[in-house]
Biopython code that builds the backbone (N, CA, C, O; Angstrom):
import numpy as np
from Bio.PDB.StructureBuilder import StructureBuilder

atoms = [
    (1, "MET", "N", (121.969, 63.365, 71.576)),
    (1, "MET", "CA", (121.063, 64.478, 71.497)),
    (1, "MET", "C", (121.234, 65.182, 70.164)),
    (1, "MET", "O", (122.308, 65.701, 69.859)),
    (2, "HIS", "N", (120.204, 65.198, 69.395)),
    (2, "HIS", "CA", (120.255, 65.849, 68.102)),
    (2, "HIS", "C", (119.366, 67.089, 68.068)),
    (2, "HIS", "O", (119.107, 67.643, 67.000)),
    (3, "GLY", "N", (118.902, 67.521, 69.237)),
    (3, "GLY", "CA", (118.035, 68.699, 69.318)),
    (3, "GLY", "C", (118.823, 69.973, 69.052)),
    (3, "GLY", "O", (120.052, 69.964, 68.985)),
    (4, "GLN", "N", (118.108, 71.036, 68.908)),
    (4, "GLN", "CA", (118.738, 72.320, 68.648)),
    (4, "GLN", "C", (119.467, 72.798, 69.904)),
    (4, "GLN", "O", (118.924, 72.742, 71.008)),
    (5, "ILE", "N", (120.685, 73.262, 69.724)),
    (5, "ILE", "CA", (121.459, 73.778, 70.839)),
    (5, "ILE", "C", (120.935, 75.174, 71.153)),
    (5, "ILE", "O", (120.830, 76.022, 70.267)),
    (6, "GLU", "N", (120.607, 75.404, 72.426)),
    (6, "GLU", "CA", (120.085, 76.699, 72.821)),
    (6, "GLU", "C", (121.223, 77.682, 73.024)),
    (6, "GLU", "O", (122.218, 77.376, 73.681)),
    (7, "LYS", "N", (121.065, 78.853, 72.459)),
    (7, "LYS", "CA", (122.073, 79.895, 72.612)),
    (7, "LYS", "C", (121.929, 80.519, 73.996)),
    (7, "LYS", "O", (120.821, 80.655, 74.517)),
    (8, "ARG", "N", (123.056, 80.893, 74.580)),
    (8, "ARG", "CA", (123.032, 81.536, 75.889)),
    (8, "ARG", "C", (122.696, 83.017, 75.738)),
    (8, "ARG", "O", (121.898, 83.554, 76.506)),
    (9, "TYR", "N", (123.301, 83.678, 74.751)),
    (9, "TYR", "CA", (123.056, 85.095, 74.504)),
    (9, "TYR", "C", (122.175, 85.245, 73.268)),
    (9, "TYR", "O", (122.394, 84.582, 72.255)),
    (10, "LEU", "N", (121.178, 86.122, 73.362)),
    (10, "LEU", "CA", (120.270, 86.354, 72.245)),
    (10, "LEU", "C", (120.410, 87.788, 71.752)),
    (10, "LEU", "O", (120.630, 88.710, 72.537)),
    (11, "SER", "N", (120.279, 87.959, 70.452)),
    (11, "SER", "CA", (120.270, 89.296, 69.861)),
    (11, "SER", "C", (118.950, 89.973, 70.236)),
    (11, "SER", "O", (118.022, 89.298, 70.682)),
    (12, "PRO", "N", (118.848, 91.297, 70.061)),
    (12, "PRO", "CA", (117.573, 91.962, 70.343)),
    (12, "PRO", "C", (116.395, 91.376, 69.553)),
    (12, "PRO", "O", (115.292, 91.263, 70.088)),
    (13, "ALA", "N", (116.617, 91.006, 68.297)),
    (13, "ALA", "CA", (115.536, 90.415, 67.505)),
    (13, "ALA", "C", (115.108, 89.066, 68.082)),
    (13, "ALA", "O", (113.917, 88.773, 68.178)),
    (14, "GLU", "N", (116.089, 88.253, 68.462)),
    (14, "GLU", "CA", (115.774, 86.944, 69.043)),
    (14, "GLU", "C", (115.111, 87.104, 70.412)),
    (14, "GLU", "O", (114.175, 86.376, 70.744)),
    (15, "ALA", "N", (115.602, 88.061, 71.203)),
    (15, "ALA", "CA", (115.031, 88.295, 72.534)),
    (15, "ALA", "C", (113.589, 88.783, 72.423)),
    (15, "ALA", "O", (112.721, 88.356, 73.184)),
    (16, "ALA", "N", (113.340, 89.680, 71.469)),
    (16, "ALA", "CA", (111.985, 90.199, 71.278)),
    (16, "ALA", "C", (111.028, 89.070, 70.917)),
    (16, "ALA", "O", (109.924, 88.983, 71.454)),
    (17, "GLU", "N", (111.455, 88.224, 70.020)),
    (17, "GLU", "CA", (110.613, 87.085, 69.637)),
    (17, "GLU", "C", (110.411, 86.137, 70.814)),
    (17, "GLU", "O", (109.315, 85.611, 71.009)),
    (18, "TYR", "N", (111.457, 85.919, 71.595)),
    (18, "TYR", "CA", (111.415, 84.989, 72.726)),
    (18, "TYR", "C", (110.399, 85.428, 73.785)),
    (18, "TYR", "O", (109.677, 84.596, 74.335)),
    (19, "ILE", "N", (110.341, 86.748, 74.071)),
    (19, "ILE", "CA", (109.402, 87.196, 75.101)),
    (19, "ILE", "C", (108.113, 87.777, 74.525)),
    (19, "ILE", "O", (107.241, 88.217, 75.274)),
    (20, "GLY", "N", (107.989, 87.779, 73.209)),
    (20, "GLY", "CA", (106.740, 88.190, 72.578)),
    (20, "GLY", "C", (106.541, 89.695, 72.497)),
    (20, "GLY", "O", (105.434, 90.185, 72.721)),
    (21, "THR", "N", (107.595, 90.432, 72.181)),
    (21, "THR", "CA", (107.489, 91.873, 72.017)),
    (21, "THR", "C", (108.243, 92.275, 70.756)),
    (21, "THR", "O", (108.594, 91.417, 69.946)),
    (22, "THR", "N", (108.493, 93.556, 70.584)),
    (22, "THR", "CA", (109.200, 94.024, 69.388)),
    (22, "THR", "C", (110.594, 94.527, 69.752)),
    (22, "THR", "O", (110.889, 94.784, 70.919)),
    (23, "ILE", "N", (111.439, 94.662, 68.743)),
    (23, "ILE", "CA", (112.780, 95.209, 68.950)),
    (23, "ILE", "C", (112.675, 96.651, 69.440)),
    (23, "ILE", "O", (113.444, 97.073, 70.303)),
    (24, "GLY", "N", (111.734, 97.398, 68.897)),
    (24, "GLY", "CA", (111.536, 98.783, 69.307)),
    (24, "GLY", "C", (111.163, 98.902, 70.782)),
    (24, "GLY", "O", (111.607, 99.822, 71.468)),
    (25, "THR", "N", (110.353, 97.976, 71.262)),
    (25, "THR", "CA", (109.982, 97.993, 72.684)),
    (25, "THR", "C", (111.199, 97.709, 73.549)),
    (25, "THR", "O", (111.390, 98.358, 74.577)),
    (26, "LEU", "N", (112.024, 96.750, 73.149)),
    (26, "LEU", "CA", (113.252, 96.468, 73.899)),
    (26, "LEU", "C", (114.155, 97.701, 73.922)),
    (26, "LEU", "O", (114.727, 98.030, 74.961)),
    (27, "ARG", "N", (114.286, 98.378, 72.793)),
    (27, "ARG", "CA", (115.108, 99.587, 72.714)),
    (27, "ARG", "C", (114.549, 100.669, 73.632)),
    (27, "ARG", "O", (115.300, 101.337, 74.343)),
    (28, "PHE", "N", (113.227, 100.840, 73.613)),
    (28, "PHE", "CA", (112.575, 101.823, 74.470)),
    (28, "PHE", "C", (112.846, 101.506, 75.940)),
    (28, "PHE", "O", (113.172, 102.406, 76.715)),
    (29, "TRP", "N", (112.716, 100.252, 76.325)),
    (29, "TRP", "CA", (112.967, 99.852, 77.713)),
    (29, "TRP", "C", (114.417, 100.128, 78.098)),
    (29, "TRP", "O", (114.685, 100.603, 79.201)),
    (30, "ARG", "N", (115.358, 99.832, 77.191)),
    (30, "ARG", "CA", (116.773, 100.080, 77.499)),
    (30, "ARG", "C", (117.022, 101.562, 77.735)),
    (30, "ARG", "O", (117.726, 101.936, 78.673)),
    (31, "CYS", "N", (116.444, 102.406, 76.882)),
    (31, "CYS", "CA", (116.647, 103.856, 77.002)),
    (31, "CYS", "C", (116.021, 104.412, 78.272)),
    (31, "CYS", "O", (116.532, 105.377, 78.840)),
    (32, "ARG", "N", (114.944, 103.830, 78.718)),
    (32, "ARG", "CA", (114.245, 104.311, 79.907)),
    (32, "ARG", "C", (114.694, 103.609, 81.190)),
    (32, "ARG", "O", (114.240, 103.959, 82.280)),
    (33, "GLY", "N", (115.586, 102.619, 81.063)),
    (33, "GLY", "CA", (116.066, 101.922, 82.253)),
    (33, "GLY", "C", (115.144, 100.800, 82.697)),
    (33, "GLY", "O", (115.207, 100.371, 83.849)),
    (34, "GLY", "N", (114.298, 100.321, 81.816)),
    (34, "GLY", "CA", (113.369, 99.247, 82.161)),
    (34, "GLY", "C", (113.638, 98.019, 81.315)),
    (34, "GLY", "O", (114.637, 97.942, 80.601)),
    (35, "GLY", "N", (112.733, 97.064, 81.407)),
    (35, "GLY", "CA", (112.835, 95.855, 80.602)),
    (35, "GLY", "C", (113.802, 94.852, 81.183)),
    (35, "GLY", "O", (114.297, 95.028, 82.296)),
    (36, "PRO", "N", (114.072, 93.802, 80.433)),
    (36, "PRO", "CA", (114.979, 92.765, 80.920)),
    (36, "PRO", "C", (116.429, 93.244, 80.960)),
    (36, "PRO", "O", (116.803, 94.176, 80.247)),
    (37, "LYS", "N", (117.244, 92.597, 81.799)),
    (37, "LYS", "CA", (118.667, 92.912, 81.857)),
    (37, "LYS", "C", (119.281, 92.642, 80.497)),
    (37, "LYS", "O", (118.850, 91.743, 79.776)),
    (38, "TRP", "N", (120.288, 93.424, 80.152)),
    (38, "TRP", "CA", (120.970, 93.244, 78.876)),
    (38, "TRP", "C", (122.450, 93.457, 79.077)),
    (38, "TRP", "O", (122.884, 94.030, 80.076)),
    (39, "VAL", "N", (123.216, 92.988, 78.115)),
    (39, "VAL", "CA", (124.664, 93.089, 78.169)),
    (39, "VAL", "C", (125.123, 93.857, 76.942)),
    (39, "VAL", "O", (124.747, 93.526, 75.817)),
    (40, "GLY", "N", (125.940, 94.885, 77.159)),
    (40, "GLY", "CA", (126.527, 95.626, 76.046)),
    (40, "GLY", "C", (127.928, 95.100, 75.801)),
    (40, "GLY", "O", (128.769, 95.106, 76.700)),
    (41, "LYS", "N", (128.171, 94.650, 74.599)),
    (41, "LYS", "CA", (129.491, 94.120, 74.252)),
    (41, "LYS", "C", (130.243, 95.125, 73.399)),
    (41, "LYS", "O", (129.673, 96.112, 72.935)),
    (42, "LYS", "N", (131.535, 94.866, 73.196)),
    (42, "LYS", "CA", (132.341, 95.744, 72.347)),
    (42, "LYS", "C", (131.710, 95.871, 70.972)),
    (42, "LYS", "O", (131.111, 94.928, 70.455)),
    (43, "GLY", "N", (131.854, 97.042, 70.396)),
    (43, "GLY", "CA", (131.290, 97.268, 69.071)),
    (43, "GLY", "C", (129.826, 97.670, 69.119)),
    (43, "GLY", "O", (129.183, 97.758, 68.073)),
    (44, "GLY", "N", (129.281, 97.916, 70.308)),
    (44, "GLY", "CA", (127.896, 98.359, 70.424)),
    (44, "GLY", "C", (126.868, 97.246, 70.331)),
    (44, "GLY", "O", (125.673, 97.523, 70.225)),
    (45, "LEU", "N", (127.305, 95.992, 70.369)),
    (45, "LEU", "CA", (126.358, 94.888, 70.312)),
    (45, "LEU", "C", (125.598, 94.777, 71.624)),
    (45, "LEU", "O", (126.185, 94.870, 72.702)),
    (46, "ILE", "N", (124.312, 94.581, 71.529)),
    (46, "ILE", "CA", (123.458, 94.360, 72.688)),
    (46, "ILE", "C", (123.042, 92.901, 72.668)),
    (46, "ILE", "O", (122.626, 92.375, 71.635)),
    (47, "ARG", "N", (123.158, 92.253, 73.815)),
    (47, "ARG", "CA", (122.756, 90.855, 73.926)),
    (47, "ARG", "C", (121.969, 90.658, 75.215)),
    (47, "ARG", "O", (122.160, 91.377, 76.196)),
    (48, "TYR", "N", (121.088, 89.676, 75.192)),
    (48, "TYR", "CA", (120.264, 89.323, 76.341)),
    (48, "TYR", "C", (120.554, 87.884, 76.739)),
    (48, "TYR", "O", (120.627, 86.998, 75.887)),
    (49, "LEU", "N", (120.719, 87.655, 78.044)),
    (49, "LEU", "CA", (120.854, 86.287, 78.533)),
    (49, "LEU", "C", (119.470, 85.655, 78.568)),
    (49, "LEU", "O", (118.509, 86.270, 79.032)),
    (50, "ARG", "N", (119.376, 84.441, 78.081)),
    (50, "ARG", "CA", (118.088, 83.740, 78.063)),
    (50, "ARG", "C", (117.500, 83.656, 79.474)),
    (50, "ARG", "O", (116.296, 83.833, 79.660)),
    (51, "ASN", "N", (118.350, 83.387, 80.461)),
    (51, "ASN", "CA", (117.887, 83.269, 81.841)),
    (51, "ASN", "C", (117.299, 84.594, 82.330)),
    (51, "ASN", "O", (116.279, 84.596, 83.019)),
    (52, "ASP", "N", (117.934, 85.731, 81.979)),
    (52, "ASP", "CA", (117.414, 87.038, 82.376)),
    (52, "ASP", "C", (116.054, 87.318, 81.736)),
    (52, "ASP", "O", (115.192, 87.938, 82.358)),
    (53, "LEU", "N", (115.862, 86.868, 80.510)),
    (53, "LEU", "CA", (114.566, 87.032, 79.850)),
    (53, "LEU", "C", (113.492, 86.222, 80.572)),
    (53, "LEU", "O", (112.368, 86.689, 80.759)),
    (54, "ASP", "N", (113.853, 85.003, 80.976)),
    (54, "ASP", "CA", (112.903, 84.169, 81.717)),
    (54, "ASP", "C", (112.510, 84.830, 83.035)),
    (54, "ASP", "O", (111.338, 84.837, 83.411)),
    (55, "VAL", "N", (113.500, 85.384, 83.733)),
    (55, "VAL", "CA", (113.238, 86.059, 85.005)),
    (55, "VAL", "C", (112.338, 87.270, 84.768)),
    (55, "VAL", "O", (111.392, 87.497, 85.522)),
    (56, "PHE", "N", (112.626, 88.036, 83.738)),
    (56, "PHE", "CA", (111.820, 89.220, 83.436)),
    (56, "PHE", "C", (110.369, 88.845, 83.160)),
    (56, "PHE", "O", (109.448, 89.493, 83.658)),
    (57, "VAL", "N", (110.169, 87.804, 82.369)),
    (57, "VAL", "CA", (108.813, 87.399, 82.014)),
    (57, "VAL", "C", (108.054, 86.906, 83.253)),
    (57, "VAL", "O", (106.872, 87.210, 83.416)),
    (58, "THR", "N", (108.722, 86.157, 84.117)),
    (58, "THR", "CA", (108.017, 85.603, 85.282)),
    (58, "THR", "C", (107.845, 86.615, 86.407)),
    (58, "THR", "O", (106.831, 86.592, 87.105)),
    (59, "ARG", "N", (108.819, 87.503, 86.593)),
    (59, "ARG", "CA", (108.765, 88.437, 87.721)),
    (59, "ARG", "C", (108.722, 89.899, 87.324)),
    (59, "ARG", "O", (108.341, 90.750, 88.128)),
    (60, "GLY", "N", (109.099, 90.194, 86.121)),
    (60, "GLY", "CA", (109.175, 91.591, 85.704)),
    (60, "GLY", "C", (110.335, 92.320, 86.379)),
    (60, "GLY", "O", (110.231, 93.514, 86.657)),
    (61, "VAL", "N", (111.436, 91.621, 86.646)),
    (61, "VAL", "CA", (112.581, 92.196, 87.343)),
    (61, "VAL", "C", (113.403, 93.041, 86.395)),
    (61, "VAL", "O", (113.667, 92.638, 85.262)),
    (62, "VAL", "N", (113.814, 94.226, 86.863)),
    (62, "VAL", "CA", (114.652, 95.125, 86.089)),
    (62, "VAL", "C", (115.829, 95.528, 86.956)),
    (62, "VAL", "O", (115.648, 95.937, 88.103)),
    (63, "ASP", "N", (117.028, 95.414, 86.417)),
    (63, "ASP", "CA", (118.210, 95.800, 87.175)),
    (63, "ASP", "C", (119.286, 96.285, 86.224)),
    (63, "ASP", "O", (120.312, 95.628, 86.053)),
    (64, "ARG", "N", (119.057, 97.425, 85.607)),
    (64, "ARG", "CA", (120.044, 97.960, 84.678)),
    (64, "ARG", "C", (119.795, 99.453, 84.516)),
    (64, "ARG", "O", (118.656, 99.851, 84.277)),
    (65, "PRO", "N", (120.823, 100.295, 84.637)),
    (65, "PRO", "CA", (120.619, 101.724, 84.405)),
    (65, "PRO", "C", (120.331, 102.001, 82.936)),
    (65, "PRO", "O", (120.647, 101.190, 82.065)),
    (66, "ALA", "N", (119.742, 103.129, 82.679)),
    (66, "ALA", "CA", (119.394, 103.502, 81.309)),
    (66, "ALA", "C", (120.647, 103.799, 80.502)),
    (66, "ALA", "O", (121.673, 104.212, 81.044)),
    (67, "GLU", "N", (120.543, 103.579, 79.180)),
    (67, "GLU", "CA", (121.621, 103.940, 78.269)),
    (67, "GLU", "C", (121.692, 105.459, 78.192)),
    (67, "GLU", "O", (120.674, 106.128, 78.373)),
    (68, "PRO", "N", (122.856, 106.010, 77.932)),
    (68, "PRO", "CA", (122.917, 107.456, 77.754)),
    (68, "PRO", "C", (122.126, 107.859, 76.518)),
    (68, "PRO", "O", (122.122, 107.147, 75.513)),
    (69, "ARG", "N", (121.460, 109.003, 76.598)),
    (69, "ARG", "CA", (120.667, 109.474, 75.459)),
    (69, "ARG", "C", (121.577, 109.951, 74.341)),
    (69, "ARG", "O", (122.560, 110.653, 74.577)),
    (70, "THR", "N", (121.236, 109.562, 73.126)),
    (70, "THR", "CA", (122.008, 110.004, 71.977)),
    (70, "THR", "C", (121.174, 110.882, 71.056)),
    (70, "THR", "O", (121.703, 111.481, 70.120)),
    (71, "SER", "N", (119.876, 110.960, 71.317)),
    (71, "SER", "CA", (119.033, 111.781, 70.456)),
    (71, "SER", "C", (119.074, 113.230, 70.923)),
    (71, "SER", "O", (119.315, 113.514, 72.096)),
    (72, "LYS", "N", (118.838, 114.126, 69.996)),
    (72, "LYS", "CA", (118.872, 115.537, 70.356)),
    (72, "LYS", "C", (117.564, 115.909, 71.054)),
    (72, "LYS", "O", (116.535, 115.278, 70.814)),
    (73, "PRO", "N", (117.596, 116.921, 71.911)),
    (73, "PRO", "CA", (116.389, 117.315, 72.643)),
    (73, "PRO", "C", (115.325, 117.862, 71.710)),
    (73, "PRO", "O", (115.623, 118.316, 70.605)),
    (74, "LYS", "N", (114.087, 117.815, 72.165)),
    (74, "LYS", "CA", (112.968, 118.304, 71.370)),
    (74, "LYS", "C", (113.036, 119.817, 71.262)),
    (74, "LYS", "O", (113.573, 120.494, 72.139)),
    (75, "ALA", "N", (112.487, 120.336, 70.177)),
    (75, "ALA", "CA", (112.472, 121.780, 69.949)),
    (75, "ALA", "C", (111.530, 122.451, 70.937)),
    (75, "ALA", "O", (110.562, 121.848, 71.401)),
    (76, "ALA", "N", (111.822, 123.687, 71.246)),
    (76, "ALA", "CA", (110.975, 124.457, 72.152)),
    (76, "ALA", "C", (109.625, 124.706, 71.482)),
    (76, "ALA", "O", (109.545, 124.798, 70.257)),
    (77, "PRO", "N", (108.566, 124.814, 72.283)),
    (77, "PRO", "CA", (107.252, 125.059, 71.685)),
    (77, "PRO", "C", (107.204, 126.414, 71.005)),
    (77, "PRO", "O", (107.952, 127.327, 71.354)),
    (78, "ARG", "N", (106.328, 126.533, 70.044)),
    (78, "ARG", "CA", (106.182, 127.783, 69.309)),
    (78, "ARG", "C", (105.575, 128.857, 70.196)),
    (78, "ARG", "O", (104.915, 128.566, 71.194)),
    (79, "SER", "N", (105.811, 130.094, 69.812)),
    (79, "SER", "CA", (105.259, 131.218, 70.557)),
    (79, "SER", "C", (103.752, 131.285, 70.369)),
    (79, "SER", "O", (103.216, 130.874, 69.340)),
    (80, "VAL", "N", (103.083, 131.812, 71.386)),
    (80, "VAL", "CA", (101.638, 131.992, 71.328)),
    (80, "VAL", "C", (101.354, 133.458, 71.598)),
    (80, "VAL", "O", (101.915, 134.055, 72.517)),
    (81, "ASP", "N", (100.463, 134.039, 70.776)),
    (81, "ASP", "CA", (100.149, 135.451, 71.004)),
    (81, "ASP", "C", (99.092, 135.588, 72.095)),
    (81, "ASP", "O", (98.652, 134.598, 72.678)),
    (82, "GLU", "N", (98.691, 136.833, 72.362)),
    (82, "GLU", "CA", (97.761, 137.074, 73.465)),
    (82, "GLU", "C", (96.378, 136.478, 73.247)),
    (82, "GLU", "O", (95.632, 136.306, 74.211)),
    (83, "THR", "N", (96.012, 136.155, 72.000)),
    (83, "THR", "CA", (94.714, 135.542, 71.729)),
    (83, "THR", "C", (94.764, 134.026, 71.865)),
    (83, "THR", "O", (93.735, 133.358, 71.768)),
    (84, "GLY", "N", (95.959, 133.482, 72.091)),
    (84, "GLY", "CA", (96.082, 132.035, 72.241)),
    (84, "GLY", "C", (96.424, 131.329, 70.944)),
    (84, "GLY", "O", (96.580, 130.108, 70.928)),
    (85, "LYS", "N", (96.546, 132.085, 69.847)),
    (85, "LYS", "CA", (96.893, 131.484, 68.559)),
    (85, "LYS", "C", (98.406, 131.373, 68.443)),
    (85, "LYS", "O", (99.152, 132.196, 68.974)),
    (86, "ARG", "N", (98.838, 130.336, 67.736)),
    (86, "ARG", "CA", (100.271, 130.166, 67.515)),
    (86, "ARG", "C", (100.782, 131.194, 66.528)),
    (86, "ARG", "O", (100.139, 131.491, 65.521)),
    (87, "ARG", "N", (101.942, 131.727, 66.834)),
    (87, "ARG", "CA", (102.614, 132.624, 65.899)),
    (87, "ARG", "C", (103.557, 131.802, 65.061)),
    (87, "ARG", "O", (104.216, 130.896, 65.570)),
    (88, "ARG", "N", (103.628, 132.104, 63.797)),
    (88, "ARG", "CA", (104.553, 131.392, 62.925)),
    (88, "ARG", "C", (105.799, 132.219, 62.730)),
    (88, "ARG", "O", (105.773, 133.446, 62.827)),
    (89, "GLY", "N", (106.876, 131.543, 62.459)),
    (89, "GLY", "CA", (108.120, 132.251, 62.181)),
    (89, "GLY", "C", (108.794, 132.716, 63.461)),
    (89, "GLY", "O", (108.558, 132.185, 64.546)),
    (90, "ARG", "N", (109.624, 133.704, 63.299)),
    (90, "ARG", "CA", (110.377, 134.223, 64.437)),
    (90, "ARG", "C", (109.462, 135.040, 65.339)),
    (90, "ARG", "O", (108.526, 135.684, 64.863)),
    (91, "PRO", "N", (109.733, 135.013, 66.644)),
    (91, "PRO", "CA", (108.909, 135.831, 67.527)),
    (91, "PRO", "C", (109.091, 137.310, 67.199)),
    (91, "PRO", "O", (110.178, 137.755, 66.831)),
    (92, "ALA", "N", (108.030, 138.036, 67.338)),
    (92, "ALA", "CA", (108.073, 139.465, 67.035)),
    (92, "ALA", "C", (108.958, 140.176, 68.050)),
    (92, "ALA", "O", (108.936, 139.877, 69.244)),
    (93, "ALA", "N", (109.729, 141.115, 67.546)),
    (93, "ALA", "CA", (110.578, 141.907, 68.429)),
    (93, "ALA", "C", (109.701, 142.913, 69.166)),
    (93, "ALA", "O", (108.598, 143.242, 68.728)),
    (94, "GLU", "N", (110.211, 143.385, 70.276)),
    (94, "GLU", "CA", (109.440, 144.394, 71.008)),
    (94, "GLU", "C", (109.326, 145.636, 70.133)),
    (94, "GLU", "O", (110.267, 145.980, 69.418)),
    (95, "PRO", "N", (108.185, 146.307, 70.185)),
    (95, "PRO", "CA", (108.018, 147.495, 69.334)),
    (95, "PRO", "C", (108.999, 148.589, 69.730)),
    (95, "PRO", "O", (109.326, 148.769, 70.903)),
    (96, "ILE", "N", (109.454, 149.308, 68.723)),
    (96, "ILE", "CA", (110.384, 150.413, 68.958)),
    (96, "ILE", "C", (109.564, 151.619, 69.369)),
    (96, "ILE", "O", (108.636, 152.019, 68.665)),
    (97, "PRO", "N", (109.907, 152.201, 70.514)),
    (97, "PRO", "CA", (109.113, 153.375, 70.940)),
    (97, "PRO", "C", (109.304, 154.520, 69.954)),
    (97, "PRO", "O", (110.397, 154.758, 69.439)),
    (98, "GLU", "N", (108.216, 155.207, 69.717)),
    (98, "GLU", "CA", (108.291, 156.346, 68.797)),
    (98, "GLU", "C", (108.971, 157.496, 69.500)),
    (98, "GLU", "O", (108.796, 157.685, 70.704)),
    (99, "PRO", "N", (109.750, 158.269, 68.754)),
    (99, "PRO", "CA", (110.427, 159.397, 69.387)),
    (99, "PRO", "C", (109.420, 160.458, 69.822)),
    (99, "PRO", "O", (108.376, 160.652, 69.198)),
    (100, "ALA", "N", (109.760, 161.119, 70.883)),
    (100, "ALA", "CA", (108.873, 162.178, 71.368)),
    (100, "ALA", "C", (108.827, 163.297, 70.329)),
    (100, "ALA", "O", (109.851, 163.681, 69.766)),
    (101, "VAL", "N", (107.653, 163.797, 70.094)),
    (101, "VAL", "CA", (107.487, 164.857, 69.110)),
    (101, "VAL", "C", (107.878, 166.179, 69.772)),
    (101, "VAL", "O", (107.326, 166.574, 70.799)),
    (102, "THR", "N", (108.807, 166.818, 69.172)),
    (102, "THR", "CA", (109.239, 168.118, 69.696)),
    (102, "THR", "C", (108.905, 169.183, 68.674)),
    (102, "THR", "O", (109.078, 168.992, 67.470)),
    (103, "ARG", "N", (108.440, 170.273, 69.159)),
    (103, "ARG", "CA", (108.125, 171.386, 68.277)),
    (103, "ARG", "C", (109.256, 172.398, 68.352)),
    (103, "ARG", "O", (109.845, 172.635, 69.407)),
    (104, "PRO", "N", (109.529, 172.966, 67.236)),
    (104, "PRO", "CA", (110.588, 173.990, 67.279)),
    (104, "PRO", "C", (110.151, 175.141, 68.190)),
    (104, "PRO", "O", (109.001, 175.579, 68.172)),
    (105, "THR", "N", (111.065, 175.586, 68.947)),
    (105, "THR", "CA", (110.748, 176.689, 69.860)),
    (105, "THR", "C", (110.659, 177.997, 69.076)),
    (105, "THR", "O", (111.318, 178.195, 68.055)),
    (106, "ASP", "N", (109.843, 178.846, 69.586)),
    (106, "ASP", "CA", (109.700, 180.145, 68.946)),
    (106, "ASP", "C", (110.932, 180.976, 69.283)),
    (106, "ASP", "O", (111.293, 181.146, 70.448)),
    (107, "ARG", "N", (111.560, 181.484, 68.241)),
    (107, "ARG", "CA", (112.758, 182.316, 68.469)),
    (107, "ARG", "C", (112.359, 183.798, 68.323)),
    (107, "ARG", "O", (111.586, 184.144, 67.430)),
    (108, "PRO", "N", (112.861, 184.631, 69.158)),
    (108, "PRO", "CA", (112.525, 186.081, 69.023)),
    (108, "PRO", "C", (113.258, 186.784, 67.921)),
    (108, "PRO", "O", (113.062, 187.982, 67.715)),
]
sb = StructureBuilder()
sb.init_structure("model")
sb.init_model(0)
sb.init_chain("A")
sb.init_seg("    ")
for serial, (resi, resn, name, xyz) in enumerate(atoms, 1):
    if name == "N":
        sb.init_residue(resn, " ", resi, " ")
    sb.init_atom(name, np.array(xyz, "f"), 0.0, 1.0, " ", f" {name:<3s}", serial, name[0])
structure = sb.get_structure()
């Protein structure tokens, strides 16, 4: 046999090509807990078993929890004023109440 030896484990790039998708899609599926089964090896290497890719393509089977999130959360939405327009910059502080006006009392 002089044919090409098939690898058992595929890199994300090889797996993406094998099932006809992109590396980014595989990454998205891993983060969301979907897509084909994958194996995390020491050093952060991600590998896919060829057999698991075949199963995923034929049945769409998923059996792997999502990776922990490493990205920071999205920023809070900007403030909106009473007219519905976005306010820029820091939110306005509550207005300072004006002091009560006192008149000097009449002294005898």
